[in-house]
C-alpha angles and dihedrals in degrees: 000000000000125000134194129237128186102235090346154060136321140204139240142169131246137231131245120262090015136120127242131202093242116127100222131173122248117283118267123247109286119248107196150011125256136162118344112260117263125214111256116247118256111253120222113252111223097195131032097190120056120179120185123202133172127222129205091275094057091254118155114220120187122204111235105128124130108243119248115241132204127185119219126202123334096304129093096252113133123200114211111214120201116256113263102225090150090075092053093050094044094050092046096050097085090058095049092081087066091060112099136187115240120210118194137179111208129199109187125202117257103232093186089054101025095181090071141038134239126254110286123249136185133235139176130213141156134267139164140219118255132180120299094041092286134140121218123208140139126290096233089053091070101022113141089003124178095175133014126188131176132203129196124228110276094010127118094202125094116206119213115233123200105213110210093187138335109282095011136077136336125179117226131178113272089237089069092068097052116115098006130106122206121254117258121226121233134200125281106283124236127236112287092019111143117250132186119206116207126191149098107284125184090015094291120163096217125069118263128206127199124177136204144129136271104262102174140010122192147120107294133189108245107213097197091059100021093230137117117245140150113286139178124224114207133176096223114115113262113185136176108297094029089091111117095021121126127255112218130203124219091276093058094252124132115253097174152332121270110230115149145021129200113242112197135133090235099053138055135199100002114150132164131224130193102231127227097258089062092045093048091047090054095047094046090046090056094044092048098046104023089238140050108270098176137235113302123230137199098246098224138105112219142193128220116250099208095124112091094212090052092052092049092049091052091053098252116158122221109282095026114119135182147107130275121240111236101177137358126214107249090216095050119101090232090064086082095059110021123070135199112272092028110138112228105219101173144355118218091341096311114118119235120218126225090260093054097255130123140192089252131195121228134209116254115221096202118174097323140029094252096066113120102179114145119217134173110281097234132324111261094003133110130199136197110278090235084080088067090056093046090059089066127081129236108277095023120129127232133188112235119191116204138177113228122174089345091305125112117232132181123210130186104220129191109222125223140172124274120273105209121201088216106033121225092219142020090214096234095306121127116256117271119239142167127198128199122165091343095308108129110206122192140165116253118244132165092254088052092054091046090053093048100042106020131243091314091059090130086070103030105042119096112286095238092055091046091052089055092045094052105029115013121100126210112250092201135021092248098045117127137177104242118197139177099250096188143327118245118210126225115223133172140164125233096223141333095268091052089046092059092044096049095047092047093046105046111335089243129143135202110259120205110242094224093100103016112143094024098080095105095057104111131164093348118149120247109224104176145357117216089342096309117116117247106232097177143338095276092052090052092051092047092049093050095045094048097039116123093179119119092236136033109221116191117195109209134188118273087043092283122148133198119201123191130175103245099221095043093046093054093046092049093050095072092051092049091050091052093046093054096037093243112161098208140012092232139028120260096255091061093055094067 
């Protein structure tokens, strides 16, 4: 989702089965087997004919407009008029000077060796200037940044930006803001409305323009943030480097941020845009709280009530509609008032249908980002009721009407963000780790699984970890899944003469017996230490460091156990750290 920065950069999420403009290294060897791969769904193609042309500013314009039609006389003859893309381009031109190119140097964490980072790499993307001397771009454009620079259109100067945090403020030289006006935000577009995407794709130094229409509008799953928010599907070309650039309507106002495109052999020209309601929510969240607090959720899993027998069995009267609560997040505030099998009838006065949709209202951007007008979502259209929740802010209250035992109840619920058992991000922090006797313990996150098993980790990771990723709920706000990431060996040579002899003879080394037999334990969850449950990585480290027992007994998943002699394990740790050039036995966050 987008984020605002005063004089700086902003954040956004990404879609499934899409490509990003990150320059990532090849995936590591895969360690396990997970779910069998499923065939990807075929995406609807909005346009069958795509014609590209270039103007005198090297802009690429794709033909995707719906033709205008006029009826003459009383007959049925229809005259097809050519699409008027010129008007879109002309009206959008004044805002193009506000589009900037973003240069970023990234240094990603090394999740396999969490005490160090990977080799740095560079990327470029797009952004644009908004009110308050701020620049808006996508989160993945500046993720794990070590340096960020921006360059205006037609300028040969790159301005260094000091990013204080993703989605917040960056300081840029005052000269950067001279001669540019901020982009104005427009309303949520309708289907078939023309849009123009502006940016710097494929690393080009001159601005590029592609045009198309809005072909779909619905709740989408944002991969980068693992959340569901409103998204626009367009048929304008969005290529690597376009990410973070604005999408303009025919009045030259910004209606969204380009951030992904669908790459599949069965589809063509499918791109995705973060719409203005999501952008405005992010900016106002930052301005209201001084930090990005996130989009709240209603922490429940629900079931459709389309079956008439199911409705009767749950005590619903004719005309009553809603969805049944299956499970409730234990860490969510609503867990204290809602119960499984409650039927959610309405959210903040808006009725919910049996299929989980609602005639929602949407935020109107108007002429500035502070507009809060509410208008009907779209005539004749419905949208998932999670959209209603996403319009709220963290800490806001909402009235939820439920049916329980054939009686209607109303609850005032305080909304909060989602506590995931396996987080989608580490929020720019280095990975946490703890080492004892060569056993490297770490907390599982989505980036960790992606590092271990590649971009298809949702299919290739161990089934038990996938089950926790997709279905398990955290029982407390500090709960983590702690695993043995790998087992480091301790080796040494008796003397230099022996060293030459052993290498010449068989290339073998003497392995310390502290962890012999445990080398094949990889990515297996730690359940308990000496009979005490492991709540999170810090609790495991504290229990090991303070243990006065003769042995350390780790209970692992799959009924495995690891037993180490306490005194020997702690003595061997320092030698193993020195052997592998590891500066500390634990990450900095575990020392506090």
